N, C-alpha and C positions, 0 to 999 in steps of 0.2 A: 759535528762529528766528534766523538769522544777521543781522548788521548790514546786509549787502548786500541781503537780502530786504526789510528795513525801508526802505531807500533807493529801491529800484526800484519804479516805478509798475506795478501789476499789469496784465497784458494782458487786454483785454476784460472789465473788471470788471462790466459790465452783464449778462454772460452767466452762466448756471449752469455750473460746471465739473465735469469728471470726471477725477480724478487716477488715473493708471494706472502701476504699476511693472511693467516686464518684468524678470523675475528669471531670468537665463539661465545655464545650466551651460556653462562653457567649459573643463571639465577635459580632461585629455589624451585620454580616450576619445572626445571629440567630434570628433577628427581622423579617426576611422575612418569608412569608407563615405561620405566627403564631407559629414558632418553639419554641420561648422562652416561650410562654404561655403553650404549650404542655409539655415542659420540667418542668415547675413549677407544673403542674398538676401531672406529673409522679412522682415527689418527694413526693407529698402527698399520692399518691397511694402506693408507696413503703413503706413509714412509716406505713400507716394504715394496710396494708396486713401483714407485718412482725409482727406487734404488736398484730395481732389476734392469733398468735401462741405463747403460753405461754413460751415454751422453747426458741424459736428463740428470743423472746423479751428480755430474760435474757442473751442470748449469743452473739447477733449481736451488735458489736460496730461500729459506723458509724462516718466518717469524710467526709466533702464536701469541695472540692477545685475547684474554678472556674478560668478560664483564658479568659480574654477579656480586652485588654489594659494592664492589670497587672494580676499577679497571687495572688489570695486571698484565705485564709483559711476562708471560710464562716462559717463552723462549725467544731470545733476540736473534737477529739474522745470523744464519750460518748455512753452510752447504747442507743439503738434505741428509747426507749420511752422518752429519754431526748432530742430528736431532734424535733425542730419546723421548718418545711419547710419554707425557706425564699421566698420572691418574687424577683426572679432574673430578672435583666434587661440586655439588650444586648448593648455592646459598645466596641469600640476599635478593635485592631488587635488580633492576635492569638499566644500568647507566649507559645505554646504547649511544647516545649522542657523544659523550666523552670518549667512548671507545672508538667511534668512527674517526673523530678528530685525531686521536692518538695514532691510529693506523695510517692516516694520511701523512702525519708528521714523520712517522718512521719510514714511509716510502720515500719522502723527499730527502731524508737524511741518507738513505741507502743509495739513492741515485747520485747524490753528491759524492758519496764514497766511491762509487764506480768511476765517476768522472775524474776524481782526484787520483785514481789509480789506473787511469787509461783503460778501463774495462768497458767493453760494449755491453749493451743490455736491451732486452725486449721490454715492451710496455709491462709494468708491474701489475699484479693482481691484488685486490682486496676482496676476500671471499667471506661473507658474513652469514652465519647460521644463527637463527633465533626462534624461540617459541613464544615470543610475547610482543611487546611494544615498549618504547623507551619510557622510563620513569623519571629521567632527569631533564627532559625537554618536552614541551607541548606545542602543538601546532600554533603558528603565528607568533610565538614568543621570539625574542631576539636570538636566543640560543638555537632554537629550531631553524630559524632562517640562516644562521651561520653554518650549521651542519649541512643543510640542503644545498646551500650555495657552494660549499666546499666539495661536495660529491658531484654536483652537476658541472661545475667549472673544471674539476679535475678530469672528468670524462670528456667534456667537450674540447679541452685543450690537450687531450691525449697524454695526460700525465699518468693515468692508471686506468684499469678496468675494474668496475665495482659490481659485484654480484651479491644479491640478497636472497637468501633461502629461508622460507618460513616453515616452521615445524608446528603442527597442530598444538595449541590453538592460536598461533600467531595472528596478529591483526594485519591482514594483507593489504587493507586499505591504507593504513598508516605506512607500511613498508613501501607501497606504491608512490607515496608522496616523497619518500626519501630517495629511493632508487632512481637511477637515470631513466628518462623517458624511453630511450632506445633499448633499454634492457630491464623490463619490469621484473619484479620479484617472482620467483617460482615457489610453489608449495611442494614440500616433500611428501611423497606418498607414504602412508603409514608403514613404519618399520624399515624404510629403505635407506638407512644410513650407509650400509655397506656399498650399495650401488651408487650412492651419491659420491662417496670418497673415491671409489674406483673411477668414476667419471672425471673427478678432479685430477686424479693421477694420470689418466689417459690424456686429458687435455694438456697437462703440463709436459708430458712426454712429446705430444705433437708439436707444441711450441718449441721445446728444446731441440727438436730435430729439424726445425725449419731454418730459413735464412732470415736475417734481419730485414725488415721492410716487407716481408712476404705475408700475404693474407693466409692465415692458417684456419681452415674450417675445424670447428670443435665437434666432438661426437654428439649425436642426438641425445636429448635429455629424457626420452621416453622410458628409460630403464628405471628412473627414480622420481621423476616429476609427476604430480597429480594433474592429469590433463582434464580440463573442464569438459563436461558432456555437451555443452552448448555455449 
């Protein structure tokens, strides 16, 4: 935990918090077919819709990490109402492996922050959106095994929930090998970024309005996911 976090009074400490990392691919291919613009619009939709719910606005803590050429923490954890959506641009390759490990590290640090400040919290989310496949790790390499192990063990030990969303032309086979077996990756239907981010906001609102330890059903994904014909 940073010295700054130790000095800053936590926002809404009386509330149970849900930490969410949006893990966003901004590699060069995201400039195709206006995907980066739709991603930027989706961030604004997400922030605005969550902030319309008074309890969710107090409970949802958001961080944004991008990977395109390099892994960058665009926005470190804060209450959702403290998030100003940036204007992302597309560049570089796809260091997905490094990005996933960074997101997991940030989640663990945030949980330690909650514990040190006696703040209750729901299981955190890592929500990844990508239109490609990792360029920094390859199947069966030591780095690949480290990433997959971190995702699978994190899920199995209830440390976080990991979601992988593939945008055309994402390699869904590769994403399936990274994502938890119990929650395979979903492919985004063409142009459905708005619907995707609206689903994330509704899901976060549902969790924020639930009780700790309660099983919270999420909205159906048929508004944005590409459902296989067979």
